[in-house]
C-alpha positions in Angstrom: -9.5 26.9 25.4 -9.0 23.3 27.0 -7.2 21.0 25.5 -5.2 23.5 23.3 -4.6 26.7 21.9 -6.6 26.7 18.6 -6.1 30.0 17.2 -2.6 29.8 17.8 -1.1 29.9 14.1 0.2 26.4 12.6 3.1 25.6 10.1 0.9 22.9 8.3 -2.8 22.3 8.4 -4.7 22.2 11.8 -6.0 18.7 11.7 -7.0 18.8 15.3 -9.4 21.6 14.9 -11.6 18.8 13.3 -12.6 18.0 17.2 -13.9 21.7 18.3 -16.2 21.6 14.5 -18.1 18.5 15.3 -18.4 20.1 19.0 -19.5 23.2 17.8 -21.6 21.9 15.3 -23.3 20.3 18.6 -24.2 23.5 19.4 -27.0 23.2 16.7 -27.9 19.6 17.8 -25.8 18.0 14.3 -23.5 15.1 15.5 -21.4 13.2 13.4 -22.7 10.9 11.1 -20.2 8.1 11.5 -18.3 7.7 14.9 -15.2 9.1 15.8 -13.6 5.6 16.7 -13.1 4.5 13.6 -12.6 0.7 15.5 -16.5 0.6 15.0 -16.3 0.9 11.3 -16.2 -2.4 10.3 -19.0 -3.3 13.0 -21.1 -0.8 11.4 -20.7 -2.0 8.1 -21.5 -5.7 9.3 -24.9 -4.3 10.1 -25.5 -2.1 7.1 -24.1 -4.0 4.4 -24.5 -7.3 2.7 -22.4 -9.7 4.1 -20.5 -10.8 0.3 -18.9 -7.1 0.0 -18.2 -6.7 3.8 -16.4 -9.8 3.8 -14.5 -9.2 0.7 -13.0 -6.1 2.3 -12.7 -7.7 6.0 -11.7 -10.9 5.4 -8.3 -12.6 5.8 -6.3 -15.5 5.1 -6.8 -18.7 6.7 -7.8 -18.5 9.7 -6.8 -14.7 10.2 -4.0 -15.0 12.3 -1.9 -12.3 10.1 -4.9 -9.8 10.8 -4.6 -10.4 14.8 -0.8 -10.3 14.5 -0.6 -7.3 12.9 -3.2 -5.6 15.8 -0.6 -7.6 18.4 2.2 -6.1 17.0 1.1 -2.2 16.6 -0.8 -2.7 20.2 3.0 -4.4 21.8 4.3 -1.3 21.4 3.5 2.0 23.8 4.1 5.3 24.0 5.6 6.9 26.5 3.7 10.8 26.8 6.9 13.9 27.5 5.7 16.9 29.5 6.0 20.2 29.6 7.4 20.7 26.0 5.9 23.3 23.8 3.5 21.6 21.4 1.7 25.1 20.4 3.0 24.5 17.1 3.1 21.3 15.5 3.8 20.1 11.4 2.8 17.1 10.0 3.5 17.6 6.6 6.2 15.4 5.3 8.2 15.0 2.5 7.5 11.6 0.4 8.9 10.7 -3.0 9.7 14.3 -4.3 6.4 15.3 -3.0 5.4 17.6 0.2 2.1 15.9 1.7 0.0 18.0 4.1 0.1 14.9 6.6 2.1 11.3 6.4 -1.1 9.4 5.5 -2.1 8.2 1.3 -5.5 6.1 1.1 -3.8 2.3 0.0 -5.3 0.8 -2.7 -8.2 -1.0 -2.9 -9.7 -2.5 -5.9 -13.5 -3.3 -6.2 -14.7 -0.5 -4.2 -18.2 -0.5 -6.0 -19.6 -3.4 -3.9 -19.1 -0.8 -1.4 -20.9 1.9 -3.0 -22.4 2.8 -6.2 -19.8 6.0 -6.9 -16.7 3.7 -6.1 -13.3 4.7 -6.8 -14.1 8.6 -7.6 -15.9 9.2 -4.7 -12.7 8.0 -2.0 -10.4 10.2 -4.9 -12.3 13.2 -4.6 -12.7 12.6 -0.9 -8.5 12.4 -0.6 -8.3 15.1 -2.9 -10.2 17.7 -0.8 -8.0 16.4 1.8 -4.9 16.8 0.2 -3.8 13.0 0.7 -2.7 10.7 -1.9 -5.2 8.3 -3.3 -3.5 5.1 -4.6 -6.1 3.2 -7.2 -6.1 0.1 -7.7 -5.7 -2.0 -11.0 -8.8 -3.8 -10.0 -10.9 -0.7 -9.4 -14.2 -0.6 -10.5 -13.7 2.6 -12.6 -11.2 3.3 -15.0 -8.4 5.6 -14.6 -9.2 8.0 -16.8 -11.9 8.9 -14.9 -10.8 8.8 -11.7 -7.9 11.2 -12.3 -10.3 13.3 -13.8 -13.2 13.0 -10.5 -10.0 14.0 -8.5 -8.3 17.4 -10.7 -5.3 18.1 -9.1 -5.1 15.9 -6.0 -1.7 13.9 -5.9 -2.4 10.2 -7.4 -0.6 6.9 -7.5 -1.1 3.7 -9.1 -1.0 0.5 -7.8 0.2 -1.8 -10.4 -1.1 -5.6 -10.1 1.6 -7.7 -12.1 0.1 -10.2 -14.4 1.3 -12.4 -17.5 0.5 -10.4 -20.8 3.9 -7.6 -21.1 1.6 -5.5 -23.4 -0.8 -4.8 -21.0 1.3 -3.7 -17.9 3.2 -1.6 -20.5 -0.2 0.4 -21.5 -1.4 0.0 -18.2 1.7 2.2 -17.0 1.6 4.3 -20.7 -2.1 5.1 -19.6 -1.5 6.1 -16.1 1.8 8.9 -16.8 -0.8 10.9 -19.4 -4.0 11.0 -16.7 -1.4 11.9 -14.0 -0.6 9.2 -11.7 2.9 10.8 -10.4 4.1 7.5 -8.5 3.7 3.5 -9.3 2.8 1.1 -6.8 3.9 -2.6 -7.4 1.9 -5.1 -5.2 4.4 -8.3 -4.8 2.3 -10.7 -2.5 0.0 -11.0 -4.9 0.8 -13.7 -7.6 -2.0 -16.0 -6.3 -5.3 -15.6 -4.3 -4.6 -16.8 -1.1 -7.0 -19.0 0.5 -9.8 -16.6 1.9 -12.6 -18.8 4.1 -15.0 -15.6 4.4 -14.8 -14.9 0.5 -15.1 -19.0 -0.3 -17.9 -19.3 2.0 -20.1 -16.9 0.4 -18.6 -18.0 -3.1 -18.4 -14.5 -3.6 -15.3 -13.2 -6.2 -16.5 -10.1 -7.9 -13.4 -10.3 -10.6 -16.2 -13.3 -12.1 -18.7 -11.1 -12.6 -16.6 -8.4 -14.1 -16.3 -6.5 -11.3 -12.9 -4.7 -10.7 -11.9 -5.2 -14.4 -12.5 -1.7 -15.3 -9.2 -0.8 -16.3 -8.4 -4.0 -18.1 -11.5 -3.8 -20.2 -10.7 -0.2 -21.1 -7.3 -1.3 -22.3 -6.0 -1.4 -26.3 -3.7 -3.8 -25.0 -6.2 -6.6 -22.8 -8.9 -5.9 -26.2 -6.6 -6.9 -28.5 -6.3 -10.1 -26.9 -9.8 -10.6 -27.4 -11.8 -12.7 -30.3 -14.7 -10.5 -29.7 -15.5 -7.2 -27.9 -15.9 -7.4 -24.4 -19.6 -5.7 -24.6 -20.2 -9.3 -27.1 -18.7 -11.7 -24.6 -18.1 -10.7 -21.2 -18.0 -14.2 -20.0 -14.5 -14.5 -22.3 -12.7 -11.5 -21.4 -13.6 -12.5 -17.5 -11.7 -15.4 -18.1 -8.9 -13.9 -19.8 -8.7 -11.4 -17.5 -8.5 -14.4 -14.7 -5.9 -16.0 -16.8 -3.4 -13.0 -16.8 -3.5 -11.8 -13.5 -1.6 -13.3 -11.3 2.2 -14.3 -12.6 4.1 -16.4 -10.1 6.8 -16.8 -12.3 8.3 -13.1 -11.7 11.9 -12.3 -10.1 14.2 -9.5 -9.2 15.1 -9.4 -12.1 11.7 -8.4 -13.7 11.9 -5.0 -12.0 14.1 -4.0 -14.9 11.4 -3.5 -17.0 9.3 -1.5 -15.2 12.0 0.7 -14.4 12.6 1.3 -18.3 9.0 1.8 -18.8 8.3 4.3 -15.9 10.1 7.0 -15.2 8.9 8.1 -12.1 9.4 6.7 -8.4 8.7 3.5 -8.1 7.6 1.5 -4.9 7.2 -2.2 -3.9 4.3 -2.6 -1.6 4.4 -6.4 0.7 8.3 -6.1 1.8 8.5 -7.9 5.0 12.2 -9.1 5.3 15.3 -6.6 5.4 16.9 -8.5 2.7 13.9 -7.9 0.0 14.0 -4.4 0.6 17.7 -4.2 -0.2 17.1 -5.9 -3.3 15.0 -3.5 -4.1 17.3 -0.9 -3.5 19.9 -2.9 -5.4 17.4 -3.2 -8.5 16.6 1.2 -8.4 13.3 1.1 -6.7 12.8 4.6 -4.5 10.4 2.7 -2.0 8.6 0.0 0.0 5.9 -0.4 1.9 6.1 -2.8 5.0 2.8 -4.8 5.0 1.6 -8.2 4.6 -1.5 -7.4 2.7 -3.6 -6.7 6.2 -3.4 -10.4 6.4 -5.0 -11.6 3.2 -2.9 -13.2 1.6 -0.2 -15.4 4.4 -1.9 -16.9 7.2 0.9 -17.2 9.8 2.5 -14.5 8.5 4.9 -11.7 10.8 3.1 -8.8 11.8 3.7 -5.5 10.0 4.7 -3.5 12.1 7.0 -6.4 14.1 9.0 -6.6 10.8 8.9 -2.7 10.0 11.9 -1.6 12.7 14.2 -4.2 10.6 13.4 -3.0 7.0 13.7 0.4 8.5 17.2 0.1 9.9 18.6 -1.7 6.3 17.2 0.9 3.8 15.4 3.8 5.4 18.0 6.2 5.2 18.2 5.7 1.6 14.8 4.5 0.6 11.3 6.0 1.3 9.5 3.3 4.0 5.9 3.7 4.3 3.7 1.0 6.1 0.1 -0.4 6.2 -1.4 -3.5 7.7 -3.5 -3.3 10.7 -3.5 0.8 11.1 -7.0 2.0 12.5 -5.9 4.8 15.0 -4.1 8.0 15.2 -1.4 6.2 17.6 -1.2 3.2 15.3 -0.1 5.9 13.0 2.5 8.0 15.4 3.7 4.4 16.2 4.3 3.2 12.6 6.6 6.6 12.4 8.5 6.2 15.5 9.2 2.7 13.8 10.7 3.9 11.3 7.9 4.6 8.7 7.7 8.1 6.7 4.3 7.3 6.0 1.2 4.7 6.7 -1.7 3.8 3.7 -5.1 3.6 5.5 -6.6 0.6 4.1 -10.2 -1.2 5.8 -11.6 2.0 7.6 -11.8 4.0 4.3 -13.9 1.5 2.4 -15.8 1.2 5.4 -16.4 4.9 5.5 -17.2 4.7 1.9 -19.8 2.0 2.4 -21.5 3.8 4.6 -21.3 7.5 3.6 -19.6 7.8 0.5 -17.7 10.8 0.2 -18.3 12.2 3.3 -17.7 8.7 5.1 -14.5 8.8 3.3 -13.2 12.2 4.7 -14.5 11.7 8.2 -12.3 9.0 8.4 -9.1 11.2 6.7 -9.6 13.9 9.4 -10.7 11.6 12.2 -7.3 9.6 12.1 -5.7 12.5 11.4 -7.2 14.9 14.4 -6.5 11.8 16.7 -2.8 11.6 15.4 -1.7 15.0 15.6 -3.8 15.3 19.6 -1.8 11.9 20.7 1.7 13.6 19.0 1.2 17.0 20.6 0.1 15.3 24.0 3.1 13.1 23.9 5.4 15.7 23.5 5.6 15.9 20.4 6.1 18.5 17.4 7.2 17.1 14.2 5.5 14.5 12.9 8.8 13.4 10.8 10.7 13.7 13.6 9.5 10.9 15.5 12.1 7.7 17.0 12.0 4.7 18.7 12.7 6.7 22.0 9.4 8.0 22.0 8.1 4.5 22.4 8.6 2.2 25.3 
C-alpha cells in the first residue's frame, strides 16, 4: 500500500494507522468532525465558542510575543530526512518516571475546563485513558480530583500543584491525590502571580471569581476549615479565601523539602528555562523538569521554550526526566522536541480546543492526529525509535 505496509507488526501501538481509518471511513462518505491539521482548531474555537472562554485559553501575557517566540523557536529547527532505512517497525513508547508509556505524550494541566465543555476534565481524562497517555489534572480544575480519577479508571494520571500559601491545604491536596491514584506530582513554579493578560482583561474575564476552577479547593477539608461558613452559605467568602491563598510569591528552593517530605512519588518542576534552575531541581531531590514558559501566558518577552530546551537537557538530561511544553501543535513539533533533548512533550491548548468543539471524541481526535503525524514524520525521516532521536536528526 502507498505510504507503508500497515499489515507489518509493530512493537508498539500503530498510531500511524489512524490515517487509514479515516480514509476507509471515507468510503462510506464519513469525514472527520474536526480537521486533521490541528493548527486550525483555534480558529474554529474562536468561531464557535464565546470570546471569554476562548480568550482565556488562547490568550498570552502582554503582546503575545512569548507565544510567538515559542513557535519561532520550533520553526527555526528543521528536520533532515534520511533515506533507505528500514522503517517498517516503529516504536513510540518511552520510559518516563518509572512507567512505560505508549507514546512520548501527556496532556498538560489546564484549569477551568468547564468553560470549554460541560463534561470538562472528566471528558479529557477519559480521552487520555482511552489512548493510554497520562492526564495531568490541574489544581484549578472544574471537577474534584476524586471524580476525575473515577472517570479515567486505571488510566495513568498525574496531579499538578499550584503551590499556594496554606501548607495544610497543600498537604491535604497531596494526600487526596495519592489516595485516588495520581502517581506523579507536577509543581508549577511560574505562576506565583497572575500575569498581565490583555485578552482576559479586555473581557474582564477571570473564571475563578465566579467559583469556576475551584472545585478541588471547595471540596477540601483543610480549605473549608478556614471558612467561617460552609461554601454553599457564603460562596463569595469562599472565593475570596481562594484568591488570597492561591499563589505565593515568597516560595524559594528551600521550600521544596516540604513537598519531598509529603509526596513519596516522582516530583517534576514545571516552568524551568535556565540550566542552573534545572541543576537546583536535581540538588533538591526532584525527579524531572518541564521546560516551559506556560505557553507564553506568564512572562511577556520570555525566551522561547524550544530555545531553552537544549541547555536544560545538556545540564540534567542524563539524570532527570526532561519534559517539554509551550508551542507544540504538530507531529513535527514533537519530533523536534525529542531531538532537542526532551523525553516527552505535554500538549495543552490543542486538546482544550478539541474538548470545546467535540467533547471527549474531540480530545481523542487531537491525541490520535498528533501521534499519527509524529509517527509518520519519524518514519519518513528515517527513524524508528522515539526514545533514540538526537540533535543529529535536525539541520
